[in-house]
C-alpha positions in Angstrom: 86.6 -5.5 4.0 82.9 -8.0 4.1 80.4 -5.0 3.2 76.4 -6.6 3.5 73.0 -4.9 2.0 70.4 -4.8 5.2 67.8 -4.9 2.9 69.5 -8.2 1.8 69.7 -10.0 4.8 66.2 -8.7 6.4 65.2 -10.4 2.8 67.0 -13.3 3.0 66.5 -14.0 6.7 70.2 -14.3 7.7 69.6 -11.3 10.1 70.5 -14.1 13.3 73.1 -16.2 10.7 75.0 -12.3 10.4 74.9 -11.4 14.2 76.3 -15.0 14.9 78.7 -14.7 12.2 79.6 -11.5 13.8 79.6 -12.6 18.1 81.8 -15.7 16.9 84.0 -14.2 15.1 84.2 -11.4 18.3 85.0 -14.2 20.7 87.2 -16.3 18.8 91.2 -16.5 18.7 92.2 -18.9 16.7 95.3 -18.8 14.0 93.2 -21.1 11.1 90.1 -19.0 11.6 90.1 -15.4 10.6 90.3 -12.7 12.9 87.7 -9.4 12.8 88.8 -5.9 13.6 85.8 -4.0 13.8 81.9 -3.2 12.7 80.2 -1.0 11.5 77.2 0.2 10.1 75.1 2.7 7.8 71.5 2.8 7.4 71.9 0.9 4.1 74.8 -1.6 4.9 77.1 -3.4 7.1 80.8 -3.8 6.9 83.1 -6.5 8.5 86.8 -5.4 8.7 88.3 -8.7 8.4 91.8 -10.4 7.8 92.7 -10.4 3.6 91.3 -14.5 2.9 92.9 -14.8 -0.6 90.2 -16.5 -2.8 87.2 -16.0 -0.6 84.5 -17.6 1.5 84.8 -20.6 2.3 81.5 -21.2 2.0 81.0 -19.3 -1.6 83.3 -22.2 -3.0 81.8 -25.6 -1.2 78.3 -23.9 -2.9 80.1 -23.9 -6.4 81.8 -27.6 -5.5 79.4 -29.3 -3.7 81.9 -30.8 -1.6 85.8 -31.6 -0.9 86.7 -35.2 -1.6 89.3 -36.9 1.2 92.7 -35.5 -0.1 90.7 -32.1 -1.0 89.8 -31.6 3.1 92.8 -32.7 4.2 
């Protein structure tokens, strides 16, 4: 479950990004891309039901390490 605070999405101007993420995940069926099982929201949060990915998001990892070397990217 990916839980995002609406106030943080709005504050960081990521509304379009989140809407695109949901739209893309809903339209893609590929073995190397996680699938989305559902979306829900309440007055404070948006909830995405996603496949389990051990280790978290690749984006978060890349922000920490900078970039992958050639061996890591293969």
